[in-house]
C-alpha positions as CSV (number, residue, x, y, z in Angstrom):
1,X,49.0,-74.6,130.1
2,X,46.0,-73.5,131.2
3,X,46.5,-69.7,130.6
4,X,47.3,-71.1,126.8
5,X,43.4,-72.5,126.7
6,X,41.8,-69.3,128.6
7,X,43.9,-66.6,126.2
8,X,42.5,-69.3,122.9
9,X,39.7,-68.9,124.5
10,X,39.0,-65.0,124.7
11,X,40.4,-64.8,121.6
12,X,38.1,-66.8,119.5
13,X,35.5,-65.5,121.6
14,X,36.7,-61.6,120.0
15,X,36.8,-62.9,116.3
16,X,32.7,-64.7,117.0
17,X,32.5,-61.1,118.1
18,X,33.6,-59.3,114.9
19,X,31.9,-62.0,113.0
20,X,28.7,-60.7,114.3
21,X,28.8,-57.1,114.0
22,X,29.9,-57.4,110.3
23,X,27.3,-60.0,109.6
24,X,24.8,-57.1,111.2
25,X,25.9,-54.6,109.8
26,X,25.5,-56.6,106.5
27,X,22.3,-58.3,107.3
28,X,21.1,-54.3,108.0
29,X,23.0,-52.7,104.9
30,X,21.0,-55.4,102.8
31,X,17.9,-54.8,104.2
32,X,18.5,-51.3,103.3
33,X,19.4,-52.3,99.6
34,X,16.2,-54.1,99.3
35,X,14.0,-51.5,100.8
36,X,15.6,-48.9,98.6
37,X,14.7,-51.6,95.2
38,X,11.0,-52.5,96.4
39,X,10.5,-48.4,96.1
40,X,12.1,-48.1,93.4
41,X,9.9,-50.6,91.6
42,X,7.2,-49.5,92.9
43,X,7.6,-45.9,92.3
44,X,7.1,-44.4,95.9
């Protein structure tokens, strides 16, 4: 029973890592888009 809990926790932890990684990617990407948009509107 104890092994089951450990495995479950490990899987959840991996899922969280994946979510965090994709979230960081999305955040960086949207920052990039905003920067490009501002550059276009200000005409730089």
